[in-house]
MARVEXLO-739970 format. One line per 3 residues: their letters; for each residue x negated, y, z negated of N, C-alpha, C, CB. Coordinates in Angstrom, 1 decimal. Atoms other than C-alpha are relative to their C-alpha. Glycine has a CB too. Example, Ala and Ser with C-alpha at 12.3 -4.5 7.8 and 13.67 -1.06 7.14 Angstrom:
AS	-0.9 -1.2 0.0 -12.3 -4.5 -7.8 -0.9 1.2 0.0 1.0 0.0 -1.2 ~ 0.9 -1.1 0.0 -13.7 -1.1 -7.1 0.8 1.1 -0.8 -0.4 0.5 1.4
//
This chain:
MTS	-1.5 0.1 -0.1 -49.7 19.0 -37.5 0.4 0.3 1.4 0.7 1.0 -1.0 ~ -0.3 -0.3 -1.4 -49.6 20.7 -34.1 -0.4 -1.1 1.0 -0.6 1.3 0.4 ~ 0.5 1.0 -0.9 -51.6 18.0 -32.5 0.9 -1.3 0.0 -1.4 -0.5 -0.3
VFK	-1.0 1.2 0.2 -49.2 15.3 -33.9 1.3 0.3 0.8 0.3 -0.2 -1.4 ~ -1.2 -0.4 -0.7 -46.2 17.3 -32.5 -0.2 -0.2 1.5 0.4 1.4 -0.3 ~ 0.3 0.1 -1.5 -47.9 17.5 -29.0 0.0 -1.4 0.4 -1.3 0.7 0.3
LRA	0.1 1.4 -0.3 -48.6 13.8 -29.1 1.4 -0.6 0.2 -0.8 -0.8 -1.0 ~ -1.4 0.6 -0.1 -45.0 12.9 -29.8 0.8 0.5 1.2 0.8 0.3 -1.3 ~ -0.7 -0.6 -1.1 -43.8 15.3 -27.2 -0.5 -0.7 1.3 -0.3 1.5 0.1
QQA	0.5 0.6 -1.2 -46.1 13.7 -24.6 0.6 -1.5 0.1 -1.5 -0.1 -0.1 ~ -0.6 1.4 -0.1 -44.8 10.2 -25.6 1.4 0.0 0.4 -0.2 -0.6 -1.4 ~ -1.4 -0.1 -0.4 -41.2 11.4 -25.3 0.1 0.2 1.5 0.7 1.1 -0.7
LLF	-0.1 -0.3 -1.4 -41.9 12.8 -21.8 -0.4 -1.3 0.8 -1.0 1.1 0.4 ~ 0.4 1.3 -0.7 -43.7 9.5 -20.8 1.2 -1.0 0.0 -1.2 -0.6 -0.7 ~ -1.1 0.9 0.1 -40.7 7.5 -22.0 1.1 0.4 1.0 0.6 0.0 -1.5
IGL	-1.0 -0.5 -0.9 -38.3 9.7 -20.1 -0.4 -0.3 1.5 0.3 1.5 -0.2 ~ 0.4 0.2 -1.3 -40.4 9.4 -17.0 0.1 -1.5 0.4 -1.5 0.4 0.2 ~ -0.1 1.4 -0.3 -40.6 5.6 -17.2 1.5 -0.4 0.1 -0.6 -0.8 -1.2
WLV	-1.4 0.3 -0.1 -36.8 5.5 -17.8 0.6 0.4 1.4 0.8 0.7 -1.1 ~ -0.4 -0.5 -1.3 -36.2 7.6 -14.7 -0.5 -0.9 1.2 -0.4 1.4 0.3 ~ 0.5 0.9 -1.0 -38.4 5.3 -12.6 0.7 -1.3 0.0 -1.5 -0.2 -0.2
ATA	-0.7 1.3 0.1 -36.7 2.2 -13.9 1.4 0.1 0.5 0.1 -0.5 -1.4 ~ -1.3 -0.2 -0.5 -33.3 3.7 -13.2 0.0 0.1 1.5 0.6 1.3 -0.6 ~ 0.1 -0.1 -1.5 -34.3 4.6 -9.6 -0.2 -1.4 0.6 -1.1 1.0 0.4
AVA	0.4 1.3 -0.6 -35.7 1.1 -9.1 1.3 -0.9 0.1 -1.0 -0.7 -0.9 ~ -1.2 0.9 -0.1 -32.3 -0.5 -9.8 1.3 0.7 0.5 0.3 -0.6 -1.4 ~ -1.2 -0.7 -0.6 -30.1 2.1 -8.1 0.8 -0.9 0.9 -0.5 1.3 0.7
APE	-0.8 0.9 -0.8 -27.2 0.4 -6.4 -0.2 0.3 1.5 1.5 0.2 -0.4 ~ 0.1 -0.2 -1.4 -27.6 -0.2 -2.7 1.4 0.5 0.6 -0.5 -1.2 0.7 ~ -1.3 -0.4 -0.6 -25.0 1.3 -0.3 0.5 -1.1 0.9 -0.3 1.3 0.9
LRI	-0.7 1.0 -0.9 -22.5 -1.0 1.4 0.4 0.6 1.3 1.2 -0.6 -0.7 ~ -0.4 -0.5 -1.4 -22.3 -0.5 5.2 0.8 -1.1 0.6 -1.3 0.4 0.8 ~ -0.8 1.0 -0.7 -19.6 -2.3 7.2 0.1 0.3 1.5 1.4 0.0 -0.6
FGI	0.0 -0.1 -1.4 -19.8 -2.9 10.9 1.0 -1.0 0.6 -1.4 -0.3 0.6 ~ -0.9 1.0 -0.8 -17.3 -4.4 13.4 1.4 0.2 -0.1 -0.4 -1.3 -0.3 ~ -1.5 -0.2 0.2 -13.9 -3.2 12.2 0.3 1.5 -0.1 0.4 -0.7 -1.3
DND	-0.4 -1.4 0.0 -11.9 0.0 12.3 0.2 0.5 -1.4 1.3 0.1 0.8 ~ 0.0 -0.6 1.3 -11.3 2.4 9.5 1.0 -0.6 -1.0 0.3 1.5 0.2 ~ -1.1 0.6 0.8 -8.0 0.9 8.2 -0.5 -1.3 -0.6 1.3 -0.1 0.7
LEE	0.5 1.3 0.5 -9.5 -2.6 7.9 -1.2 0.2 -0.9 -0.3 -0.9 1.2 ~ 1.2 -0.3 0.8 -12.7 -1.2 6.5 0.4 0.4 -1.4 -0.9 1.1 0.6 ~ -0.5 -0.4 1.3 -10.8 0.4 3.7 0.6 -1.2 -0.8 1.1 1.1 0.1
QVR	-0.6 1.2 0.6 -8.9 -2.9 3.0 -1.1 -0.8 -0.5 0.8 -0.8 1.1 ~ 1.1 0.9 0.4 -12.2 -4.8 2.8 -0.7 0.7 -1.2 -1.0 -0.2 1.2 ~ 0.7 -0.6 1.1 -13.9 -2.2 0.6 0.8 -0.1 -1.3 -0.2 1.5 0.3
LSV	-0.8 0.1 1.2 -11.0 -2.2 -1.9 0.0 -1.4 -0.5 1.4 0.4 0.3 ~ 0.0 1.4 0.4 -11.1 -6.0 -2.0 -1.4 -0.5 -0.5 0.4 -0.9 1.2 ~ 1.3 0.6 0.3 -14.8 -6.7 -2.2 -0.8 0.8 -1.1 -0.9 -0.1 1.2
GAP	0.7 -0.9 0.9 -15.9 -3.7 -4.4 -1.3 0.5 0.6 -0.2 -0.8 -1.3 ~ 1.3 -0.6 -0.4 -19.4 -2.2 -4.3 -1.1 -0.7 -0.7 0.0 1.5 -0.3 ~ 1.2 0.5 0.7 -22.9 -3.4 -5.2 -0.2 0.7 -1.3 -1.2 0.0 0.9
THD	0.3 -0.6 1.3 -23.9 -2.9 -8.8 -1.4 0.4 0.0 0.4 -0.9 -1.1 ~ 1.4 -0.3 0.3 -27.1 -1.4 -10.1 -0.5 -0.6 -1.3 -0.2 1.5 0.0 ~ 0.4 0.6 1.3 -27.3 -3.7 -13.1 -1.4 -0.6 0.2 1.0 -1.1 -0.4
SER	1.3 0.6 -0.2 -30.2 -5.7 -11.7 -0.1 -0.6 1.4 -0.2 -1.2 -1.0 ~ 0.1 0.6 -1.4 -31.6 -7.3 -8.5 0.8 -1.3 0.0 -1.5 -0.3 0.3 ~ -0.8 1.3 0.0 -30.0 -10.6 -9.6 1.4 0.3 0.2 -0.2 -0.7 -1.4
ATN	-1.4 -0.4 -0.2 -26.6 -8.9 -9.8 0.3 0.3 1.4 0.4 1.1 -0.9 ~ -0.2 -0.4 -1.4 -27.1 -7.4 -6.4 0.0 -1.2 0.9 -1.1 1.0 0.5 ~ 0.1 1.2 -0.8 -28.1 -10.8 -4.9 1.3 -0.8 -0.1 -1.2 -0.8 -0.4
RFI	-1.3 0.7 0.2 -25.0 -12.4 -6.4 1.1 0.6 0.8 0.4 -0.1 -1.5 ~ -1.0 -0.8 -0.8 -22.9 -9.7 -4.8 -0.1 -0.4 1.4 -0.1 1.5 -0.3 ~ 0.2 0.3 -1.5 -24.4 -10.4 -1.4 0.3 -1.4 0.3 -1.5 0.3 0.3
DGL	-0.3 1.4 -0.2 -24.1 -14.1 -1.8 1.5 -0.3 0.1 -0.6 -0.9 -1.1 ~ -1.4 0.2 0.0 -20.4 -13.9 -2.5 0.8 0.9 1.0 0.6 0.3 -1.4 ~ -0.6 -1.0 -0.9 -19.7 -11.1 0.0 0.8 -0.6 1.2 -1.0 1.0 0.5
PDA	-0.7 0.5 -1.2 -18.8 -13.2 3.1 1.3 -0.7 -0.4 -0.9 -1.1 0.6 ~ -1.3 0.6 0.4 -16.2 -15.3 1.2 1.0 1.0 -0.4 -0.2 -1.1 -1.1 ~ -0.9 -1.0 0.5 -14.7 -12.3 -0.5 0.6 0.8 1.2 -0.7 1.0 -0.9
TKR	-0.4 -0.7 -1.2 -14.5 -10.5 2.9 1.0 -0.8 0.8 -1.2 0.4 0.9 ~ -0.9 0.9 -0.8 -12.8 -13.5 4.6 1.3 -0.1 -0.7 -0.6 -1.4 0.1 ~ -1.3 0.0 0.7 -10.2 -13.6 1.9 0.8 1.3 0.2 -0.2 -0.2 -1.6
ALA	-0.6 -1.3 -0.3 -9.5 -9.9 2.4 0.6 0.1 1.4 -1.0 1.2 -0.3 ~ -0.4 0.0 -1.4 -9.2 -10.3 6.1 1.2 -1.0 0.2 -1.1 -0.3 1.0 ~ -1.0 1.0 -0.1 -7.0 -13.4 5.8 1.4 0.6 -0.5 -0.3 -1.3 -0.8
AVG	-1.2 -0.6 0.5 -4.5 -11.3 3.8 0.7 0.9 1.1 -0.3 0.8 -1.2 ~ -0.6 -0.8 -1.0 -3.9 -9.2 6.9 0.0 -0.7 1.4 -0.8 1.4 0.2 ~ -0.2 0.8 -1.2 -3.8 -12.0 9.4 -1.2 -0.5 0.7 0.8 0.7 0.9
YFS	1.2 0.5 -0.7 -7.4 -12.7 10.4 -0.6 -1.1 -0.8 -1.0 1.2 0.1 ~ 0.4 1.2 0.6 -8.2 -16.2 9.5 -1.3 -0.6 0.6 1.0 -1.1 -0.1 ~ 1.1 0.6 -0.7 -11.0 -16.9 12.0 -1.2 1.0 0.1 0.5 -0.4 1.4
SEV	1.1 -1.0 -0.1 -13.4 -14.0 11.3 -1.3 -0.7 -0.3 0.3 1.1 -1.0 ~ 1.4 0.4 0.3 -17.1 -14.5 11.3 -0.7 1.2 -0.8 -0.8 -0.3 1.3 ~ 0.5 -1.0 0.9 -18.9 -12.6 8.5 -1.4 -0.3 -0.4 0.9 0.2 -1.2
SAT	1.3 0.2 0.6 -22.5 -12.1 7.5 -0.4 1.2 -0.8 -1.1 -0.2 1.2 ~ 0.5 -1.0 0.9 -24.2 -10.1 4.8 -1.5 0.0 -0.2 0.7 -0.1 -1.4 ~ 1.5 -0.1 0.1 -27.8 -8.9 4.7 -0.4 1.2 -0.8 -0.6 0.0 1.4
REK	0.6 -1.1 0.8 -30.0 -6.6 2.7 -1.0 0.7 0.9 -0.6 -0.4 -1.4 ~ 1.0 -0.8 -0.7 -32.0 -3.8 4.3 -0.6 1.1 -0.9 0.6 0.6 1.3 ~ 0.6 -1.1 0.7 -34.5 -1.6 2.5 -1.0 0.7 1.0 -0.8 -0.6 -1.2
SRS	0.8 -0.8 -0.9 -36.2 1.2 4.4 -0.2 1.3 -0.6 0.6 0.1 1.4 ~ 0.2 -1.3 0.6 -37.4 4.7 3.9 1.3 0.8 0.0 -1.0 0.8 0.9 ~ -1.3 -0.7 0.0 -33.8 5.9 4.7 0.9 -0.5 -1.1 0.7 -0.2 1.3
GDF	-0.8 0.4 1.1 -32.4 3.9 1.8 0.1 -1.5 -0.2 1.4 0.5 0.2 ~ -0.2 1.4 0.3 -31.3 0.6 0.3 1.4 -0.3 0.4 -0.3 -0.3 -1.5 ~ -1.4 0.3 -0.5 -28.3 -1.0 2.1 0.3 -1.5 -0.1 0.0 0.5 1.5
VDL	-0.6 1.3 -0.3 -26.1 -4.1 2.1 0.8 0.2 1.2 0.8 -0.5 -1.3 ~ -0.7 -0.1 -1.2 -25.0 -4.6 5.6 1.0 -1.1 0.2 -1.0 0.1 1.2 ~ -1.0 1.0 -0.2 -21.7 -6.4 6.2 0.5 0.1 1.4 1.2 0.2 -1.0
TIT	-0.3 0.0 -1.4 -21.2 -7.4 9.8 1.2 -1.0 0.2 -1.2 -0.4 0.9 ~ -1.2 0.8 -0.2 -17.8 -8.7 10.9 0.4 -0.1 1.4 1.2 0.6 -0.8 ~ -0.6 0.2 -1.3 -16.5 -10.3 14.1 1.4 -0.5 -0.3 -0.8 -1.0 0.8
LGD	-1.4 0.3 0.4 -12.7 -10.3 13.7 0.6 -1.3 0.6 0.9 1.1 0.2 ~ -0.8 1.1 -0.7 -11.5 -12.8 16.3 1.4 0.5 0.1 -0.1 -1.3 -0.8 ~ -1.4 -0.3 -0.2 -7.8 -12.9 17.1 0.8 -0.2 -1.2 0.6 -0.9 1.2
PTR	-0.9 0.1 1.2 -5.1 -12.5 14.5 0.8 -1.3 0.0 0.8 1.2 -0.2 ~ -0.9 1.1 0.1 -3.0 -15.4 13.3 1.5 0.5 0.1 -0.2 -0.8 -1.3 ~ -1.4 -0.4 -0.2 0.6 -15.1 14.5 1.0 -1.0 -0.5 0.2 0.4 1.5
ISK	-1.1 0.9 0.5 3.9 -16.5 13.2 0.6 -0.8 1.2 1.1 0.8 -0.7 ~ -0.5 0.8 -1.1 4.9 -19.4 15.4 1.4 -0.5 -0.3 -0.9 -1.2 0.3 ~ -1.4 0.6 0.4 8.0 -20.6 13.4 0.4 0.5 -1.3 -0.1 -1.6 0.0
VIL	-0.6 -0.4 1.3 10.2 -19.3 10.7 1.2 -0.8 -0.3 0.3 1.5 0.0 ~ -1.1 0.7 0.5 12.5 -21.6 8.8 0.5 0.6 -1.2 -0.3 -1.6 -0.2 ~ -0.6 -0.7 1.1 14.8 -19.7 6.5 1.4 -0.7 -0.3 0.1 1.5 0.1
RIE	-1.2 0.8 0.3 17.5 -21.9 4.9 0.5 0.3 -1.4 -0.2 -1.5 0.3 ~ -0.7 -0.2 1.3 20.0 -21.2 2.1 0.9 -1.2 -0.3 0.8 1.3 -0.1 ~ -0.9 1.1 0.4 21.6 -24.1 0.3 0.8 0.4 -1.3 -0.9 -1.3 -0.3
GDA	-0.8 -0.4 1.1 24.3 -24.0 -2.3 1.2 0.9 0.4 -0.8 0.6 -1.1 ~ -1.3 -0.8 -0.2 27.4 -21.8 -2.7 -0.3 1.2 0.9 0.5 0.5 -1.3 ~ 0.2 -1.2 -0.8 25.7 -18.8 -1.0 0.0 -0.3 1.5 -1.4 0.6 -0.4
QLD	0.0 0.4 -1.5 25.5 -20.7 2.3 1.3 0.3 0.6 -0.3 -1.5 0.1 ~ -1.4 -0.3 -0.6 29.3 -20.1 2.7 0.4 1.5 -0.4 1.0 -1.0 -0.6 ~ -0.3 -1.4 0.4 29.1 -16.5 1.4 -0.4 1.0 1.1 -0.8 0.4 -1.4
AQF	0.3 -0.9 -1.2 29.3 -14.1 4.4 -0.7 1.2 -0.5 1.4 0.4 0.7 ~ 0.7 -1.2 0.5 28.1 -11.2 2.3 -1.5 -0.3 -0.2 0.6 0.5 -1.3 ~ 1.4 0.4 0.2 25.0 -13.1 1.3 -0.7 -0.2 1.3 -0.1 -1.2 -0.9
MGR	0.6 0.4 -1.3 24.2 -14.5 4.7 -0.2 1.2 0.9 0.8 -1.1 0.7 ~ 0.1 -1.1 -0.8 24.8 -11.2 6.3 -1.1 0.9 -0.3 1.3 0.8 0.0 ~ 1.1 -0.8 0.4 22.0 -9.6 4.4 -1.4 -0.6 0.3 0.1 0.3 -1.4
LGG	1.3 0.7 -0.3 19.3 -12.0 5.7 -0.6 0.5 1.2 0.3 -1.5 0.1 ~ 0.6 -0.4 -1.3 18.8 -10.2 9.0 -1.1 0.9 -0.1 1.1 0.7 0.8 ~ 1.1 -1.0 0.1 16.4 -7.6 7.7 -1.3 -0.6 -0.6 0.4 1.1 -0.9
MPL	1.2 0.6 0.5 13.7 -10.1 6.6 -1.2 0.4 0.8 0.1 -1.6 0.0 ~ 1.2 -0.5 -0.7 10.2 -8.9 7.5 -0.9 -1.1 0.6 -0.9 0.8 -0.9 ~ 0.7 1.1 -0.6 9.3 -12.2 9.2 0.5 -0.3 1.4 0.1 -1.3 -0.9
RTN	-0.4 0.2 -1.4 9.4 -12.5 13.0 -1.0 -0.9 0.7 0.2 1.4 0.7 ~ 0.9 0.8 -0.8 8.0 -15.1 15.4 -0.8 0.9 0.9 0.7 -1.0 0.8 ~ 1.0 -0.7 -0.8 4.9 -13.8 17.3 -0.6 1.2 -0.7 0.6 0.3 1.3
AVF	0.6 -1.1 0.8 4.2 -11.1 14.7 -1.2 -0.5 -0.7 1.0 0.6 -1.0 ~ 1.2 0.4 0.7 0.9 -11.1 13.0 0.4 -0.4 -1.4 -1.1 1.2 0.0 ~ -0.3 0.5 1.3 1.1 -13.1 9.8 -0.7 0.9 -1.1 -0.3 -1.4 -0.2
LSS	0.5 -0.8 1.2 0.7 -10.8 6.7 0.5 -0.6 -1.3 0.4 1.5 0.1 ~ -0.5 0.6 1.2 0.8 -12.3 3.3 0.9 0.9 -0.8 -1.2 -0.4 -0.9 ~ -0.9 -1.0 0.7 2.4 -9.1 2.0 1.4 -0.1 0.5 -0.6 1.4 0.1
DYE	-1.3 0.2 -0.6 5.3 -9.6 4.4 0.7 -1.3 -0.5 0.0 0.0 1.5 ~ -0.5 1.3 0.5 5.7 -13.2 3.2 0.5 0.2 -1.4 -1.0 -1.1 0.1 ~ -0.4 -0.2 1.4 5.8 -12.2 -0.4 1.2 1.0 -0.1 -1.2 0.5 -0.8
SAK	-1.1 -1.0 0.0 8.1 -9.3 0.4 1.3 -0.7 0.3 -0.2 1.1 1.0 ~ -1.2 0.8 -0.4 10.6 -11.7 2.1 0.5 -0.8 -1.2 -0.3 -0.9 1.2 ~ -0.4 0.8 1.2 10.6 -14.0 -1.0 0.6 0.9 -1.0 -1.2 -0.7 -0.6
SRL	-0.6 -0.9 1.0 11.2 -11.1 -3.3 1.3 0.6 0.4 -1.0 1.2 -0.3 ~ -1.3 -0.5 -0.5 14.0 -9.7 -1.1 1.1 -1.0 -0.2 -0.2 0.5 1.4 ~ -1.0 1.0 0.2 15.8 -12.9 -1.2 0.5 -0.2 -1.4 -0.5 -1.4 0.5
LDI	-0.4 0.0 1.4 15.7 -13.0 -4.9 0.8 1.2 -0.4 -1.3 -0.1 -0.9 ~ -0.7 -1.2 0.3 16.9 -9.5 -5.1 1.5 -0.1 0.5 -0.7 1.3 0.6 ~ -1.4 0.1 -0.6 19.9 -10.2 -2.8 0.8 -1.0 -0.9 -0.1 -0.6 1.4
AQD	-0.6 1.0 0.9 20.7 -13.3 -5.0 0.5 0.7 -1.3 -0.8 -1.2 -0.2 ~ -0.3 -0.7 1.3 20.6 -11.2 -8.2 1.1 1.0 0.2 -1.2 0.7 -0.6 ~ -1.0 -1.0 -0.2 22.7 -8.4 -6.7 1.4 -0.6 0.2 -0.3 0.8 1.3
LGY	-1.2 0.6 -0.2 25.4 -10.8 -5.7 0.5 -1.0 -1.0 0.0 -0.7 1.4 ~ -0.4 0.8 1.1 25.5 -12.8 -8.9 -0.5 -1.5 0.1 1.5 -0.1 0.0 ~ 0.6 1.4 -0.1 23.5 -15.9 -7.9 -1.2 0.0 -0.9 -0.4 -0.5 1.5
FDF	1.1 -0.1 1.0 21.4 -15.8 -11.1 -0.9 -1.2 -0.1 0.6 0.4 -1.3 ~ 0.8 1.3 0.1 20.2 -19.4 -10.8 -0.8 -0.2 1.3 0.9 -1.2 -0.3 ~ 0.7 0.2 -1.3 18.7 -18.8 -7.3 -1.5 -0.3 -0.2 0.1 1.3 0.8
DYS	1.4 0.4 0.0 15.3 -20.5 -6.8 -0.3 -0.7 1.3 -0.2 -1.0 -1.2 ~ 0.5 0.6 -1.2 13.2 -21.9 -4.1 -0.3 -1.5 -0.2 -1.3 0.7 0.5 ~ 0.4 1.4 0.0 13.0 -25.6 -3.4 -1.2 -0.2 0.9 1.2 -0.9 0.5
TAE	1.2 0.0 -0.8 10.4 -25.0 -0.7 -0.4 1.4 0.3 0.3 -0.8 1.4 ~ 0.6 -1.3 -0.4 8.2 -22.0 -0.1 -1.5 -0.2 0.4 0.1 1.0 -1.2 ~ 1.3 0.3 -0.4 5.2 -22.7 2.0 -0.3 0.6 1.4 -0.1 -1.5 0.1
VRI	0.6 -0.5 -1.2 3.0 -21.4 4.8 -1.0 -0.9 0.5 -0.5 1.5 -0.1 ~ 1.0 0.9 -0.6 1.1 -23.7 7.1 -0.8 0.7 1.1 0.7 -1.3 0.7 ~ 0.8 -0.7 -0.9 -1.8 -22.1 8.8 -0.9 -0.9 0.8 -1.0 1.0 -0.8
SRK	0.9 0.8 -0.9 -3.5 -23.6 11.8 -1.1 1.0 0.5 0.8 -0.5 1.2 ~ 1.2 -0.8 -0.4 -7.0 -22.1 12.2 -0.4 -0.2 1.4 -1.2 -0.2 -1.0 ~ 0.3 0.3 -1.3 -7.4 -23.9 15.4 0.9 0.7 1.0 0.1 -1.5 0.3
NLT	-0.9 -0.6 -0.9 -4.3 -22.6 17.1 0.4 1.5 -0.4 1.3 -0.8 0.0 ~ -0.2 -1.4 0.4 -4.2 -19.3 15.1 1.5 0.2 -0.2 -0.6 1.0 0.9 ~ -1.4 -0.1 0.2 -0.6 -19.9 14.1 0.4 -0.2 -1.5 0.8 -1.0 0.9
AEI	-0.5 0.1 1.3 1.5 -19.7 10.9 1.4 -0.5 0.1 -0.2 1.3 -0.8 ~ -1.4 0.5 0.1 4.6 -21.8 10.2 0.5 0.3 -1.4 0.1 -1.5 0.4 ~ -0.6 -0.4 1.3 6.8 -20.4 7.4 1.3 -0.8 -0.3 0.3 1.5 0.0
NLV	-1.2 0.8 0.3 9.3 -22.6 5.6 0.5 0.5 -1.4 -0.4 -1.5 -0.1 ~ -0.7 -0.5 1.3 11.6 -21.0 2.9 1.3 -0.6 -0.1 0.0 1.6 0.0 ~ -1.4 0.6 0.2 14.5 -22.9 1.5 0.4 0.4 -1.4 -0.1 -1.6 0.1
GVS	-0.5 -0.5 1.3 16.5 -21.2 -1.3 1.2 -0.7 -0.4 0.2 1.5 0.1 ~ -1.2 0.7 0.5 19.0 -23.0 -3.5 0.7 1.1 -0.9 -0.4 -1.3 -0.8 ~ -0.6 -1.2 0.6 21.5 -20.4 -4.7 0.6 -0.4 -1.4 1.1 0.5 0.8
GPR	-0.8 0.3 1.2 23.4 -22.3 -7.4 1.3 0.7 0.0 -0.8 0.5 -1.3 ~ -1.4 -0.6 0.0 26.9 -21.0 -8.4 -0.1 1.5 -0.1 0.8 -0.5 -1.1 ~ -0.1 -1.4 0.1 27.9 -17.4 -8.1 0.7 0.4 -1.3 0.7 0.6 1.2
FTF	-0.6 -0.4 1.3 28.6 -15.8 -11.5 0.7 1.4 0.2 -1.1 0.2 -1.1 ~ -0.8 -1.2 -0.1 31.3 -13.1 -11.8 0.4 0.4 -1.4 1.2 -0.2 0.9 ~ -0.4 -0.5 1.2 32.4 -10.9 -14.6 1.5 0.0 -0.1 -0.5 1.4 -0.3
GAI	-1.4 0.0 0.1 35.9 -11.4 -15.9 0.6 1.3 -0.5 0.5 -1.1 -1.0 ~ -0.6 -1.3 0.5 38.3 -8.8 -17.2 -0.6 0.4 -1.3 1.6 -0.2 -0.1 ~ 0.6 -0.6 1.3 36.9 -6.5 -19.9 1.2 0.4 -0.9 -0.9 1.2 0.4
RYD	-1.0 -0.3 1.0 39.1 -6.3 -23.0 -0.6 0.7 -1.2 0.7 -1.3 -0.4 ~ 0.4 -0.7 1.2 38.7 -4.0 -25.9 0.9 -0.4 -1.2 0.0 1.6 0.2 ~ -0.7 0.3 1.2 39.7 -5.1 -29.4 0.4 1.3 -0.7 -0.8 -1.0 -0.9
QNA	-0.4 -1.2 0.7 41.8 -2.3 -30.8 -0.2 0.0 -1.5 1.5 0.2 0.4 ~ 0.1 0.1 1.5 41.3 -3.6 -34.3 -1.5 0.0 -0.4 0.6 -1.3 -0.5 ~ 1.4 0.1 0.4 37.5 -3.4 -34.1 -0.4 1.2 -0.9 -0.8 0.1 1.3
FTT	0.3 -1.1 0.7 37.5 0.0 -35.7 1.0 0.3 -1.1 -0.2 1.3 0.9 ~ -0.9 -0.4 1.1 39.0 1.1 -39.0 0.7 1.3 0.3 -0.7 0.0 -1.4 ~ -0.7 -1.2 -0.2 41.5 3.9 -39.2 -0.8 1.2 -0.4 1.4 0.0 -0.7
EF	0.8 -1.1 0.5 39.0 6.0 -41.1 -1.0 0.4 1.1 -0.8 -0.4 -1.2 ~ 1.0 -0.3 -1.1 36.6 5.8 -38.1 0.7 0.8 1.1 -0.6 -1.3 0.6
//
């Protein structure tokens, strides 16, 4: 009975040992990023994620998709001409995925067309609130600023009663050759809605109430 127990214990220890070896073999490599500062590095890390330890195949898929995912993350902050490479390095010091980035120059806004059509075009209150838009020529093009400007226009329209406000044109033209961005926003306000006088029906409640 004792020999049987010892045999099972040895088998259990062997199984645990093999499991630990297998787990170590597929441990996730560390992502190292070269060529950009800390703020941009954080942006890239949040966008691309980290290598998994599911399998070598999963790690290879991550590496294959890493350059395109990185370029998308950099484009969001104005860098459309970046050069990116991803390689794997295994050594005694560890297992690494190395992401090397050459940023290039940022894309800057060369033209901003912001036009309002409809009743709001003649509304001094509406037009007077357009000055704070976060879009300026020669500024680095940030997709977040573009989306913020669109949202702000919608908010202004809602605040002032233009509930049918919508965009007839909302586009950004990027020139990778010239590193420029042309922004074209045309909003159609529709009519302005106002609330009329509020009347209370005195007969709405019974005398018992």
